[in-house]
C-alpha positions in Angstrom: -121.2 79.5 91.2 -119.8 76.5 92.9 -116.8 78.4 94.3 -119.2 81.0 95.7 -121.3 78.3 97.4 -118.2 76.8 98.9 -117.1 80.3 100.1 -120.5 80.9 101.7 -120.5 77.5 103.4 -117.0 78.2 104.8 -118.1 81.6 105.9 -121.1 80.1 107.6 -118.9 77.6 109.4 -116.6 80.3 110.6 -119.6 82.3 111.9 -121.0 79.2 113.7 -117.6 78.6 115.4 -117.5 82.3 116.5 -121.0 82.1 117.8 -120.2 79.0 119.7 -117.0 80.5 121.2 -119.0 83.6 122.3 -121.8 81.4 123.7 -119.3 79.3 125.6 -117.9 82.4 127.3 -121.4 83.1 128.6 -121.7 79.7 130.3 -120.3 78.5 133.6 -118.9 75.0 133.4 -118.3 73.0 136.6 -116.1 70.0 137.6 -116.5 68.0 140.8 -113.8 66.0 142.6 -114.5 62.8 144.4 -115.7 64.5 147.6 -118.9 65.9 145.9 -122.0 63.7 145.8 -123.1 62.4 142.4 -126.6 63.7 143.1 -125.3 67.3 142.8 -124.2 66.7 139.2 -127.4 64.9 138.4 -129.6 67.7 139.7 -127.6 70.5 138.0 -127.8 68.6 134.7 -131.6 68.5 135.0 -131.4 72.3 135.1 -129.2 72.3 132.0 -126.0 73.2 133.8 -122.7 72.0 132.3 -121.1 69.8 134.9 -118.6 67.0 134.7 -117.7 64.6 137.6 -114.0 63.5 137.9 -115.2 59.9 137.7 -116.6 60.5 134.3 -113.3 61.6 132.8 -111.0 59.1 134.5 -109.8 61.4 137.2 -111.2 59.6 140.3 -107.8 58.8 141.6 -106.1 62.1 140.7 -104.5 64.4 143.2 -105.6 67.9 143.9 -103.0 69.4 141.5 -104.3 67.2 138.6 -107.9 68.0 139.4 -107.2 71.8 139.3 -105.2 71.4 136.2 -108.0 69.5 134.5 -110.7 71.9 135.5 -108.6 74.9 134.4 -107.6 73.3 131.0 -111.3 72.7 130.3 -112.6 76.1 131.5 -114.5 74.7 134.5 -114.9 75.8 138.1 -114.1 73.1 140.5 -116.6 72.2 143.2 -115.1 70.5 146.3 -115.3 69.9 150.0 -111.5 69.6 150.2 -110.2 72.7 152.0 -106.8 72.1 150.5 -108.0 73.6 147.3 -108.1 77.0 148.9 -104.4 76.9 149.6 -103.7 75.3 146.2 -105.6 78.1 144.4 -103.5 80.7 146.2 -100.3 78.8 145.5 -101.1 78.7 141.8 -101.6 82.5 141.8 -98.3 83.0 143.7 -96.6 80.9 141.0 -98.1 83.0 138.2 -100.7 80.3 137.2 -104.3 81.1 136.6 -107.3 78.9 137.4 -111.0 79.1 136.4 -112.3 79.3 140.0 -112.8 77.1 143.0 -116.0 76.6 145.0 -115.2 75.2 148.4 -118.3 73.7 150.2 -118.5 74.0 153.9 -118.4 70.7 155.9 -121.9 71.0 157.2 -123.2 70.6 153.7 -121.9 67.1 153.4 -124.6 64.4 153.0 -128.0 64.6 151.5 -129.1 67.6 153.6 -126.6 69.9 151.9 -127.2 68.8 148.3 -130.0 71.4 147.7 -127.9 74.2 149.1 -124.9 73.4 146.8 -127.2 72.9 143.7 -129.0 76.2 144.4 -125.8 78.1 144.9 -124.2 76.8 141.7 -127.5 77.4 139.8 -127.5 81.0 141.2 -124.1 81.8 139.7 -124.9 79.9 136.5 -128.1 81.9 136.0 -126.3 85.2 136.8 -123.9 84.6 134.0 -126.6 83.5 131.6 -128.7 86.6 132.3 -125.7 88.9 132.0 -125.5 89.9 135.7 -122.1 88.3 136.0 -119.3 87.3 133.6 -117.4 84.0 133.5 -114.2 85.9 133.8 -115.3 87.2 137.2 -114.8 83.7 138.7 -111.3 83.3 137.4 -108.7 83.0 140.2 -111.5 83.3 142.8 -112.1 81.0 145.8 -115.7 81.1 146.8 -117.2 79.5 149.9 -120.4 77.7 149.4 -122.2 77.9 152.8 
């Protein structure tokens, strides 16, 4: 009886891990570089969006390559105002590397006036994935302008 219980417990653990892995595939995760206002992350978190700021993971002084590497390694779309990420994303593809997606915010969205636009755009994509209208994989290797 004890062996059966251990087997059931192990099976339940495996099923939980599978469920979590499938659930994670249905969620967009975001990562911001230093150019993105802290308020954007705060507002998205209030709406239950998974977002990490580079400052929170010791990447505040990192270069663009390191930011993109971190975001990709952690399955996150990078949000930035840095136009250099557009070229970096295409360079990665030409080198045979993959990335999880890049959202490049237009300059006119800098400052408090653009926060709502960026939050709403990210929330739109996040909700589309949650509702099944889009898939996380559709953002892979894409550079999307946030206007």
